[in-house]
C-alpha positions in Angstrom: 104.5 93.6 89.7 102.1 92.8 92.5 101.6 89.3 93.9 98.4 88.6 95.9 98.0 85.4 98.0 94.9 84.5 99.9 95.1 82.1 102.8 92.4 80.6 105.0 90.8 82.5 107.8 90.6 85.7 105.8 94.4 86.4 105.5 95.5 88.2 102.4 99.2 88.9 101.6 100.3 91.5 99.1 103.8 91.7 97.8 104.5 94.9 96.0 107.5 96.6 94.5 108.8 100.2 94.9 111.5 101.0 92.4 113.7 98.7 90.2 117.2 98.0 91.3 119.9 95.4 90.9 118.8 91.8 91.8 121.7 91.5 94.2 120.3 94.3 96.3 116.6 93.3 96.3 115.2 93.6 99.8 112.0 93.6 101.7 111.7 97.2 102.8 108.3 97.6 104.5 105.5 95.7 106.2 102.0 97.1 106.5 99.0 95.5 108.2 95.4 96.5 107.7 92.1 95.0 108.9 89.6 94.5 106.0 85.9 93.9 105.9 84.5 90.5 107.0 87.3 89.7 109.5 90.0 89.7 106.8 93.5 90.8 107.5 95.8 92.3 104.8 99.6 92.0 105.2 101.6 93.9 102.6 105.3 93.3 102.1 107.1 95.9 99.9 110.3 95.3 98.0 112.7 97.8 96.6 112.6 96.1 93.2 110.7 93.6 91.1 108.6 91.4 93.4 109.7 87.8 93.8 107.1 85.1 94.2 107.8 83.2 97.4 107.9 79.5 98.1 105.0 79.1 100.6 104.5 76.3 103.1 102.7 75.9 106.4 103.1 74.0 109.7 100.3 72.7 111.9 102.1 72.6 115.2 102.9 75.4 115.8 100.5 77.0 113.4 102.5 79.0 110.9 102.7 80.1 107.3 106.2 80.6 106.0 107.2 82.4 102.8 110.8 82.0 101.4 112.0 84.7 99.1 115.1 83.5 97.1 117.7 86.2 96.2 116.1 88.7 98.6 117.6 90.4 101.7 116.0 91.8 104.8 115.9 95.5 104.7 113.5 95.9 107.6 114.6 97.7 110.8 113.5 94.8 113.1 112.9 91.0 112.9 109.6 90.7 114.8 106.4 92.6 114.2 103.5 92.0 116.7 100.2 91.9 114.8 97.7 90.4 117.3 94.8 90.7 114.8 92.5 87.9 113.5 94.4 84.6 113.6 97.8 86.2 113.3 99.9 86.7 116.5 103.1 88.1 114.9 105.3 88.2 111.8 109.0 87.2 112.0 111.6 87.9 109.4 114.9 86.0 109.1 117.7 86.2 106.5 120.0 83.3 105.8 122.4 82.7 102.9 120.6 83.9 99.8 117.0 84.1 101.0 114.6 85.8 103.4 112.0 83.8 105.3 108.9 85.6 106.5 106.9 83.6 109.1 103.4 84.4 110.2 102.8 83.0 113.7 99.2 82.0 113.9 96.7 81.3 116.7 95.3 78.5 114.6 95.4 77.5 110.9 
């Protein structure tokens, strides 16, 4: 399963899966960032099982896009990923209770 979300300012987010496993062990395992044509930025999050559609919301001040993945753990080696491309400053990952929140810190919406 692959989920593709397009946000303003040419930001595209891909959520992909690697291999199926138990739902209790579902985790984000990889982050990839690639610059695309026409000033677009692709951020790909990979999971080690069936991809889960996130609940997405944004904030204006500070400018952020947040994605909440219910029933998913953080399997990444670090919490902060500097991106500094296009409108995206960084990506931050936090795990709490039964979900992971991925936050894109933006220069502007």
